[in-house]
Gaussian input, Z-matrix of N, CA and C with variables (Angstrom, degrees):
# hf/3-21g

backbone

0 1
 N
 C     1     B1
 C     2     B2     1     A1
 N     3     B3     2     A2     1     D1
 C     4     B4     3     A3     2     D2
 C     5     B5     4     A4     3     D3
 N     6     B6     5     A5     4     D4
 C     7     B7     6     A6     5     D5
 C     8     B8     7     A7     6     D6
 N     9     B9     8     A8     7     D7
 C    10    B10     9     A9     8     D8
 C    11    B11    10    A10     9     D9
 N    12    B12    11    A11    10    D10
 C    13    B13    12    A12    11    D11
 C    14    B14    13    A13    12    D12
 N    15    B15    14    A14    13    D13
 C    16    B16    15    A15    14    D14
 C    17    B17    16    A16    15    D15
 N    18    B18    17    A17    16    D16
 C    19    B19    18    A18    17    D17
 C    20    B20    19    A19    18    D18
 N    21    B21    20    A20    19    D19
 C    22    B22    21    A21    20    D20
 C    23    B23    22    A22    21    D21
 N    24    B24    23    A23    22    D22
 C    25    B25    24    A24    23    D23
 C    26    B26    25    A25    24    D24
 N    27    B27    26    A26    25    D25
 C    28    B28    27    A27    26    D26
 C    29    B29    28    A28    27    D27
 N    30    B30    29    A29    28    D28
 C    31    B31    30    A30    29    D29
 C    32    B32    31    A31    30    D30
 N    33    B33    32    A32    31    D31
 C    34    B34    33    A33    32    D32
 C    35    B35    34    A34    33    D33
 N    36    B36    35    A35    34    D34
 C    37    B37    36    A36    35    D35
 C    38    B38    37    A37    36    D36
 N    39    B39    38    A38    37    D37
 C    40    B40    39    A39    38    D38
 C    41    B41    40    A40    39    D39
 N    42    B42    41    A41    40    D40
 C    43    B43    42    A42    41    D41
 C    44    B44    43    A43    42    D42
 N    45    B45    44    A44    43    D43
 C    46    B46    45    A45    44    D44
 C    47    B47    46    A46    45    D45
 N    48    B48    47    A47    46    D46
 C    49    B49    48    A48    47    D47
 C    50    B50    49    A49    48    D48
 N    51    B51    50    A50    49    D49
 C    52    B52    51    A51    50    D50
 C    53    B53    52    A52    51    D51
 N    54    B54    53    A53    52    D52
 C    55    B55    54    A54    53    D53
 C    56    B56    55    A55    54    D54
 N    57    B57    56    A56    55    D55
 C    58    B58    57    A57    56    D56
 C    59    B59    58    A58    57    D57
 N    60    B60    59    A59    58    D58
 C    61    B61    60    A60    59    D59
 C    62    B62    61    A61    60    D60
 N    63    B63    62    A62    61    D61
 C    64    B64    63    A63    62    D62
 C    65    B65    64    A64    63    D63
 N    66    B66    65    A65    64    D64
 C    67    B67    66    A66    65    D65
 C    68    B68    67    A67    66    D66
 N    69    B69    68    A68    67    D67
 C    70    B70    69    A69    68    D68
 C    71    B71    70    A70    69    D69
 N    72    B72    71    A71    70    D70
 C    73    B73    72    A72    71    D71
 C    74    B74    73    A73    72    D72
 N    75    B75    74    A74    73    D73
 C    76    B76    75    A75    74    D74
 C    77    B77    76    A76    75    D75
 N    78    B78    77    A77    76    D76
 C    79    B79    78    A78    77    D77
 C    80    B80    79    A79    78    D78
 N    81    B81    80    A80    79    D79
 C    82    B82    81    A81    80    D80
 C    83    B83    82    A82    81    D81
 N    84    B84    83    A83    82    D82
 C    85    B85    84    A84    83    D83
 C    86    B86    85    A85    84    D84
 N    87    B87    86    A86    85    D85
 C    88    B88    87    A87    86    D86
 C    89    B89    88    A88    87    D87
 N    90    B90    89    A89    88    D88
 C    91    B91    90    A90    89    D89
 C    92    B92    91    A91    90    D90
 N    93    B93    92    A92    91    D91
 C    94    B94    93    A93    92    D92
 C    95    B95    94    A94    93    D93
 N    96    B96    95    A95    94    D94
 C    97    B97    96    A96    95    D95
 C    98    B98    97    A97    96    D96
 N    99    B99    98    A98    97    D97
 C   100   B100    99    A99    98    D98
 C   101   B101   100   A100    99    D99
 N   102   B102   101   A101   100   D100
 C   103   B103   102   A102   101   D101
 C   104   B104   103   A103   102   D102
 N   105   B105   104   A104   103   D103
 C   106   B106   105   A105   104   D104
 C   107   B107   106   A106   105   D105
 N   108   B108   107   A107   106   D106
 C   109   B109   108   A108   107   D107
 C   110   B110   109   A109   108   D108
 N   111   B111   110   A110   109   D109
 C   112   B112   111   A111   110   D110
 C   113   B113   112   A112   111   D111
 N   114   B114   113   A113   112   D112
 C   115   B115   114   A114   113   D113
 C   116   B116   115   A115   114   D114
 N   117   B117   116   A116   115   D115
 C   118   B118   117   A117   116   D116
 C   119   B119   118   A118   117   D117
 N   120   B120   119   A119   118   D118
 C   121   B121   120   A120   119   D119
 C   122   B122   121   A121   120   D120
 N   123   B123   122   A122   121   D121
 C   124   B124   123   A123   122   D122
 C   125   B125   124   A124   123   D123
 N   126   B126   125   A125   124   D124
 C   127   B127   126   A126   125   D125
 C   128   B128   127   A127   126   D126
 N   129   B129   128   A128   127   D127
 C   130   B130   129   A129   128   D128
 C   131   B131   130   A130   129   D129
 N   132   B132   131   A131   130   D130
 C   133   B133   132   A132   131   D131
 C   134   B134   133   A133   132   D132
 N   135   B135   134   A134   133   D133
 C   136   B136   135   A135   134   D134
 C   137   B137   136   A136   135   D135
 N   138   B138   137   A137   136   D136
 C   139   B139   138   A138   137   D137
 C   140   B140   139   A139   138   D138
 N   141   B141   140   A140   139   D139
 C   142   B142   141   A141   140   D140
 C   143   B143   142   A142   141   D141
 N   144   B144   143   A143   142   D142
 C   145   B145   144   A144   143   D143
 C   146   B146   145   A145   144   D144
 N   147   B147   146   A146   145   D145
 C   148   B148   147   A147   146   D146
 C   149   B149   148   A148   147   D147
 N   150   B150   149   A149   148   D148
 C   151   B151   150   A150   149   D149
 C   152   B152   151   A151   150   D150
 N   153   B153   152   A152   151   D151
 C   154   B154   153   A153   152   D152
 C   155   B155   154   A154   153   D153
 N   156   B156   155   A155   154   D154
 C   157   B157   156   A156   155   D155
 C   158   B158   157   A157   156   D156
 N   159   B159   158   A158   157   D157
 C   160   B160   159   A159   158   D158
 C   161   B161   160   A160   159   D159
 N   162   B162   161   A161   160   D160
 C   163   B163   162   A162   161   D161
 C   164   B164   163   A163   162   D162
 N   165   B165   164   A164   163   D163
 C   166   B166   165   A165   164   D164
 C   167   B167   166   A166   165   D165
 N   168   B168   167   A167   166   D166
 C   169   B169   168   A168   167   D167
 C   170   B170   169   A169   168   D168
 N   171   B171   170   A170   169   D169
 C   172   B172   171   A171   170   D170
 C   173   B173   172   A172   171   D171
 N   174   B174   173   A173   172   D172
 C   175   B175   174   A174   173   D173
 C   176   B176   175   A175   174   D174
 N   177   B177   176   A176   175   D175
 C   178   B178   177   A177   176   D176
 C   179   B179   178   A178   177   D177
 N   180   B180   179   A179   178   D178
 C   181   B181   180   A180   179   D179
 C   182   B182   181   A181   180   D180
 N   183   B183   182   A182   181   D181
 C   184   B184   183   A183   182   D182
 C   185   B185   184   A184   183   D183
 N   186   B186   185   A185   184   D184
 C   187   B187   186   A186   185   D185
 C   188   B188   187   A187   186   D186
 N   189   B189   188   A188   187   D187
 C   190   B190   189   A189   188   D188
 C   191   B191   190   A190   189   D189
 N   192   B192   191   A191   190   D190
 C   193   B193   192   A192   191   D191
 C   194   B194   193   A193   192   D192
 N   195   B195   194   A194   193   D193
 C   196   B196   195   A195   194   D194
 C   197   B197   196   A196   195   D195
 N   198   B198   197   A197   196   D196
 C   199   B199   198   A198   197   D197
 C   200   B200   199   A199   198   D198
 N   201   B201   200   A200   199   D199
 C   202   B202   201   A201   200   D200
 C   203   B203   202   A202   201   D201
 N   204   B204   203   A203   202   D202
 C   205   B205   204   A204   203   D203
 C   206   B206   205   A205   204   D204
 N   207   B207   206   A206   205   D205
 C   208   B208   207   A207   206   D206
 C   209   B209   208   A208   207   D207
 N   210   B210   209   A209   208   D208
 C   211   B211   210   A210   209   D209
 C   212   B212   211   A211   210   D210
 N   213   B213   212   A212   211   D211
 C   214   B214   213   A213   212   D212
 C   215   B215   214   A214   213   D213
 N   216   B216   215   A215   214   D214
 C   217   B217   216   A216   215   D215
 C   218   B218   217   A217   216   D216
 N   219   B219   218   A218   217   D217
 C   220   B220   219   A219   218   D218
 C   221   B221   220   A220   219   D219
 N   222   B222   221   A221   220   D220
 C   223   B223   222   A222   221   D221
 C   224   B224   223   A223   222   D222
 N   225   B225   224   A224   223   D223
 C   226   B226   225   A225   224   D224
 C   227   B227   226   A226   225   D225
 N   228   B228   227   A227   226   D226
 C   229   B229   228   A228   227   D227
 C   230   B230   229   A229   228   D228
 N   231   B231   230   A230   229   D229
 C   232   B232   231   A231   230   D230
 C   233   B233   232   A232   231   D231
 N   234   B234   233   A233   232   D232
 C   235   B235   234   A234   233   D233
 C   236   B236   235   A235   234   D234
 N   237   B237   236   A236   235   D235
 C   238   B238   237   A237   236   D236
 C   239   B239   238   A238   237   D237
 N   240   B240   239   A239   238   D238
 C   241   B241   240   A240   239   D239
 C   242   B242   241   A241   240   D240
 N   243   B243   242   A242   241   D241
 C   244   B244   243   A243   242   D242
 C   245   B245   244   A244   243   D243

   B1=1.4448
   B2=1.5337
   B3=1.3553
   B4=1.4577
   B5=1.5185
   B6=1.3016
   B7=1.4620
   B8=1.5313
   B9=1.3364
   B10=1.4636
   B11=1.5084
   B12=1.2834
   B13=1.4535
   B14=1.5200
   B15=1.3106
   B16=1.4626
   B17=1.5206
   B18=1.3311
   B19=1.4579
   B20=1.5227
   B21=1.3197
   B22=1.4682
   B23=1.5245
   B24=1.3222
   B25=1.4542
   B26=1.5222
   B27=1.3126
   B28=1.4493
   B29=1.5162
   B30=1.3130
   B31=1.4535
   B32=1.5287
   B33=1.3030
   B34=1.4601
   B35=1.5213
   B36=1.2968
   B37=1.4596
   B38=1.5285
   B39=1.3287
   B40=1.4730
   B41=1.5234
   B42=1.3284
   B43=1.4620
   B44=1.5223
   B45=1.3300
   B46=1.4622
   B47=1.5229
   B48=1.3355
   B49=1.4577
   B50=1.5232
   B51=1.3268
   B52=1.4563
   B53=1.5273
   B54=1.3250
   B55=1.4671
   B56=1.5258
   B57=1.3137
   B58=1.4681
   B59=1.5271
   B60=1.3327
   B61=1.4677
   B62=1.5251
   B63=1.3289
   B64=1.4617
   B65=1.5280
   B66=1.3182
   B67=1.4623
   B68=1.5217
   B69=1.3213
   B70=1.4624
   B71=1.5243
   B72=1.3219
   B73=1.4637
   B74=1.5294
   B75=1.3209
   B76=1.4667
   B77=1.5252
   B78=1.3381
   B79=1.4665
   B80=1.5264
   B81=1.3104
   B82=1.4628
   B83=1.5170
   B84=1.3232
   B85=1.4729
   B86=1.5245
   B87=1.3280
   B88=1.4654
   B89=1.5224
   B90=1.3170
   B91=1.4621
   B92=1.5283
   B93=1.3323
   B94=1.4616
   B95=1.5311
   B96=1.3226
   B97=1.4699
   B98=1.5294
   B99=1.3140
   B100=1.4694
   B101=1.5310
   B102=1.3167
   B103=1.4635
   B104=1.5342
   B105=1.3253
   B106=1.4700
   B107=1.5262
   B108=1.3347
   B109=1.4612
   B110=1.5299
   B111=1.3210
   B112=1.4664
   B113=1.5190
   B114=1.3038
   B115=1.4577
   B116=1.5132
   B117=1.3152
   B118=1.4677
   B119=1.5240
   B120=1.3192
   B121=1.4635
   B122=1.5255
   B123=1.3142
   B124=1.4632
   B125=1.5231
   B126=1.3195
   B127=1.4649
   B128=1.5202
   B129=1.3454
   B130=1.4653
   B131=1.5282
   B132=1.3100
   B133=1.4585
   B134=1.5203
   B135=1.3176
   B136=1.4653
   B137=1.5242
   B138=1.3146
   B139=1.4592
   B140=1.5326
   B141=1.3150
   B142=1.4684
   B143=1.5264
   B144=1.3155
   B145=1.4633
   B146=1.5312
   B147=1.3137
   B148=1.4711
   B149=1.5227
   B150=1.3144
   B151=1.4571
   B152=1.5341
   B153=1.3185
   B154=1.4594
   B155=1.5285
   B156=1.3188
   B157=1.4598
   B158=1.5301
   B159=1.3051
   B160=1.4621
   B161=1.5290
   B162=1.3256
   B163=1.4683
   B164=1.5338
   B165=1.3164
   B166=1.4666
   B167=1.5247
   B168=1.3165
   B169=1.4727
   B170=1.5227
   B171=1.3207
   B172=1.4677
   B173=1.5268
   B174=1.3264
   B175=1.4681
   B176=1.5289
   B177=1.3218
   B178=1.4647
   B179=1.5336
   B180=1.3198
   B181=1.4636
   B182=1.5284
   B183=1.3125
   B184=1.4639
   B185=1.5304
   B186=1.3093
   B187=1.4548
   B188=1.5329
   B189=1.3237
   B190=1.4629
   B191=1.5289
   B192=1.3262
   B193=1.4638
   B194=1.5277
   B195=1.3224
   B196=1.4690
   B197=1.5256
   B198=1.3154
   B199=1.4611
   B200=1.5312
   B201=1.3332
   B202=1.4736
   B203=1.5298
   B204=1.3217
   B205=1.4616
   B206=1.5329
   B207=1.3140
   B208=1.4628
   B209=1.5264
   B210=1.3170
   B211=1.4645
   B212=1.5216
   B213=1.3234
   B214=1.4604
   B215=1.5225
   B216=1.3237
   B217=1.4647
   B218=1.5249
   B219=1.3173
   B220=1.4687
   B221=1.5227
   B222=1.3192
   B223=1.4701
   B224=1.5286
   B225=1.3138
   B226=1.4737
   B227=1.5234
   B228=1.3172
   B229=1.4555
   B230=1.5185
   B231=1.3086
   B232=1.4693
   B233=1.5317
   B234=1.3163
   B235=1.4591
   B236=1.5265
   B237=1.3258
   B238=1.4633
   B239=1.5242
   B240=1.3137
   B241=1.4604
   B242=1.5151
   B243=1.3085
   B244=1.4798
   B245=1.5031
   A1=108.17
   A2=117.43
   A3=119.53
   A4=111.38
   A5=113.47
   A6=119.84
   A7=108.60
   A8=116.75
   A9=120.32
   A10=110.00
   A11=115.28
   A12=121.18
   A13=109.99
   A14=115.87
   A15=121.05
   A16=111.20
   A17=116.91
   A18=120.67
   A19=111.71
   A20=117.23
   A21=120.78
   A22=111.21
   A23=116.39
   A24=119.19
   A25=112.63
   A26=117.43
   A27=120.33
   A28=113.83
   A29=116.96
   A30=120.73
   A31=112.62
   A32=117.83
   A33=121.62
   A34=109.62
   A35=115.92
   A36=120.62
   A37=110.94
   A38=115.89
   A39=119.43
   A40=112.30
   A41=116.65
   A42=119.92
   A43=111.10
   A44=115.90
   A45=119.83
   A46=110.31
   A47=116.54
   A48=119.86
   A49=110.73
   A50=116.25
   A51=120.67
   A52=111.19
   A53=116.59
   A54=120.69
   A55=110.36
   A56=116.90
   A57=120.48
   A58=110.16
   A59=116.63
   A60=120.85
   A61=111.12
   A62=116.93
   A63=120.55
   A64=111.72
   A65=116.33
   A66=120.23
   A67=110.78
   A68=116.38
   A69=119.65
   A70=111.38
   A71=116.31
   A72=120.47
   A73=110.28
   A74=116.51
   A75=120.70
   A76=111.10
   A77=116.31
   A78=119.71
   A79=110.84
   A80=116.33
   A81=120.07
   A82=112.02
   A83=116.26
   A84=120.28
   A85=111.34
   A86=116.06
   A87=119.69
   A88=111.07
   A89=117.03
   A90=120.84
   A91=111.50
   A92=116.19
   A93=120.56
   A94=110.47
   A95=116.29
   A96=120.04
   A97=111.51
   A98=116.22
   A99=120.94
   A100=110.04
   A101=116.00
   A102=119.97
   A103=111.15
   A104=116.32
   A105=120.33
   A106=110.72
   A107=117.03
   A108=120.37
   A109=111.13
   A110=116.13
   A111=118.84
   A112=111.11
   A113=117.00
   A114=120.88
   A115=112.28
   A116=115.45
   A117=119.99
   A118=110.52
   A119=116.62
   A120=120.48
   A121=109.55
   A122=115.57
   A123=120.49
   A124=111.76
   A125=117.13
   A126=120.20
   A127=113.96
   A128=117.53
   A129=118.39
   A130=113.73
   A131=117.96
   A132=120.07
   A133=110.99
   A134=114.44
   A135=118.01
   A136=112.24
   A137=117.59
   A138=121.00
   A139=109.41
   A140=116.27
   A141=121.61
   A142=112.77
   A143=117.78
   A144=120.50
   A145=111.00
   A146=116.48
   A147=120.84
   A148=109.40
   A149=115.95
   A150=121.27
   A151=110.60
   A152=116.00
   A153=120.79
   A154=110.51
   A155=116.68
   A156=121.39
   A157=110.89
   A158=117.20
   A159=121.33
   A160=110.38
   A161=116.82
   A162=120.29
   A163=111.44
   A164=116.57
   A165=120.17
   A166=110.98
   A167=116.42
   A168=120.18
   A169=111.05
   A170=116.70
   A171=120.76
   A172=109.53
   A173=116.98
   A174=121.36
   A175=110.95
   A176=117.20
   A177=120.72
   A178=110.74
   A179=116.77
   A180=120.47
   A181=110.47
   A182=115.85
   A183=121.26
   A184=110.57
   A185=116.82
   A186=121.06
   A187=111.17
   A188=116.45
   A189=120.72
   A190=111.19
   A191=117.00
   A192=120.96
   A193=111.77
   A194=117.49
   A195=121.97
   A196=113.16
   A197=116.97
   A198=120.78
   A199=114.58
   A200=119.88
   A201=118.27
   A202=113.01
   A203=117.09
   A204=120.66
   A205=111.00
   A206=115.86
   A207=120.40
   A208=109.48
   A209=116.73
   A210=120.52
   A211=111.22
   A212=117.26
   A213=120.95
   A214=110.68
   A215=117.13
   A216=120.37
   A217=111.27
   A218=116.91
   A219=120.94
   A220=110.44
   A221=116.59
   A222=120.63
   A223=110.74
   A224=117.18
   A225=120.41
   A226=110.99
   A227=116.08
   A228=120.16
   A229=110.60
   A230=116.66
   A231=120.10
   A232=111.44
   A233=117.07
   A234=121.40
   A235=112.26
   A236=116.56
   A237=120.81
   A238=113.63
   A239=116.57
   A240=119.03
   A241=113.78
   A242=116.75
   A243=120.69
   A244=111.15
   D1=132.27
   D2=-177.83
   D3=-70.02
   D4=143.45
   D5=178.50
   D6=-80.60
   D7=131.30
   D8=179.43
   D9=-88.94
   D10=149.17
   D11=-179.90
   D12=-85.13
   D13=140.34
   D14=175.24
   D15=-88.27
   D16=0.14
   D17=-177.24
   D18=-56.66
   D19=-43.53
   D20=-177.63
   D21=-62.03
   D22=-31.98
   D23=-178.24
   D24=-83.18
   D25=-22.59
   D26=-176.93
   D27=-105.38
   D28=5.90
   D29=-175.33
   D30=-72.99
   D31=-23.00
   D32=-176.94
   D33=-120.59
   D34=153.73
   D35=-178.27
   D36=-71.38
   D37=152.80
   D38=175.84
   D39=-59.20
   D40=-31.48
   D41=179.11
   D42=-64.94
   D43=-39.32
   D44=178.00
   D45=-63.63
   D46=-45.88
   D47=177.25
   D48=-58.77
   D49=-40.09
   D50=-179.66
   D51=-63.53
   D52=-44.41
   D53=179.37
   D54=-63.21
   D55=-45.36
   D56=-179.90
   D57=-63.57
   D58=-46.23
   D59=-179.73
   D60=-59.80
   D61=-47.22
   D62=-179.21
   D63=-65.80
   D64=-37.72
   D65=178.59
   D66=-65.62
   D67=-44.28
   D68=177.98
   D69=-65.43
   D70=-36.69
   D71=177.08
   D72=-62.94
   D73=-44.17
   D74=179.24
   D75=-63.32
   D76=-41.83
   D77=176.89
   D78=-61.53
   D79=-40.46
   D80=177.22
   D81=-61.92
   D82=-42.26
   D83=176.54
   D84=-61.25
   D85=-45.45
   D86=179.24
   D87=-61.60
   D88=-42.79
   D89=179.98
   D90=-65.37
   D91=-39.30
   D92=178.44
   D93=-62.27
   D94=-47.04
   D95=-179.57
   D96=-66.20
   D97=-35.64
   D98=175.99
   D99=-60.76
   D100=-49.02
   D101=-179.87
   D102=-62.45
   D103=-38.82
   D104=179.03
   D105=-64.98
   D106=-42.48
   D107=178.34
   D108=-63.18
   D109=-42.77
   D110=178.16
   D111=-62.58
   D112=-41.41
   D113=178.14
   D114=-62.57
   D115=-39.15
   D116=178.82
   D117=-64.97
   D118=-43.15
   D119=178.38
   D120=-63.15
   D121=-43.11
   D122=-177.31
   D123=-60.94
   D124=-39.32
   D125=-176.44
   D126=-89.03
   D127=-20.28
   D128=-173.58
   D129=-97.99
   D130=-16.64
   D131=-178.32
   D132=-118.27
   D133=146.98
   D134=178.56
   D135=-109.61
   D136=-25.45
   D137=-179.60
   D138=-73.49
   D139=114.87
   D140=-175.05
   D141=-65.33
   D142=-35.02
   D143=-179.55
   D144=-67.68
   D145=-43.98
   D146=177.45
   D147=-65.47
   D148=-43.11
   D149=179.61
   D150=-58.39
   D151=-44.82
   D152=179.95
   D153=-61.54
   D154=-45.28
   D155=-179.61
   D156=-61.57
   D157=-46.43
   D158=-179.23
   D159=-64.15
   D160=-41.77
   D161=178.60
   D162=-61.96
   D163=-38.62
   D164=177.86
   D165=-64.10
   D166=-40.40
   D167=178.77
   D168=-68.04
   D169=-39.05
   D170=177.77
   D171=-64.15
   D172=-43.30
   D173=178.78
   D174=-61.78
   D175=-44.73
   D176=179.77
   D177=-61.32
   D178=-43.48
   D179=179.06
   D180=-65.85
   D181=-40.04
   D182=179.17
   D183=-61.93
   D184=-46.66
   D185=179.95
   D186=-63.69
   D187=-38.67
   D188=178.81
   D189=-64.46
   D190=-39.23
   D191=178.56
   D192=-70.34
   D193=-36.38
   D194=-177.82
   D195=-75.38
   D196=-29.61
   D197=-170.40
   D198=-53.48
   D199=-46.21
   D200=179.97
   D201=-61.17
   D202=-35.04
   D203=179.97
   D204=-71.16
   D205=-38.78
   D206=176.75
   D207=-64.31
   D208=-42.30
   D209=178.57
   D210=-63.85
   D211=-39.64
   D212=177.77
   D213=-62.57
   D214=-48.18
   D215=179.51
   D216=-62.03
   D217=-39.27
   D218=178.28
   D219=-63.55
   D220=-44.13
   D221=179.26
   D222=-63.92
   D223=-41.83
   D224=178.16
   D225=-64.35
   D226=-41.57
   D227=179.81
   D228=-62.46
   D229=-43.77
   D230=-179.45
   D231=-68.75
   D232=-40.78
   D233=-177.31
   D234=-72.17
   D235=-39.42
   D236=-172.76
   D237=-109.04
   D238=-1.02
   D239=179.59
   D240=67.59
   D241=35.96
   D242=-179.25
   D243=-73.24

């Protein structure tokens, strides 16, 4: 069996891994809450026009909350070659 290199695992600092992990965790939380809000709107309202409007507002707020985390991950990827 070929021996695997540990280089890939040790190429980046533990702090970088921590930042990436926490950022991805936060994005996951935001996405989970977004999906829950959409589900709540879907089940609690019957008027399709109102539902559409509320979903658009939820999406806009969701994107606004996610944007800083996406920018952070993009900056880390560019700086560290992730």
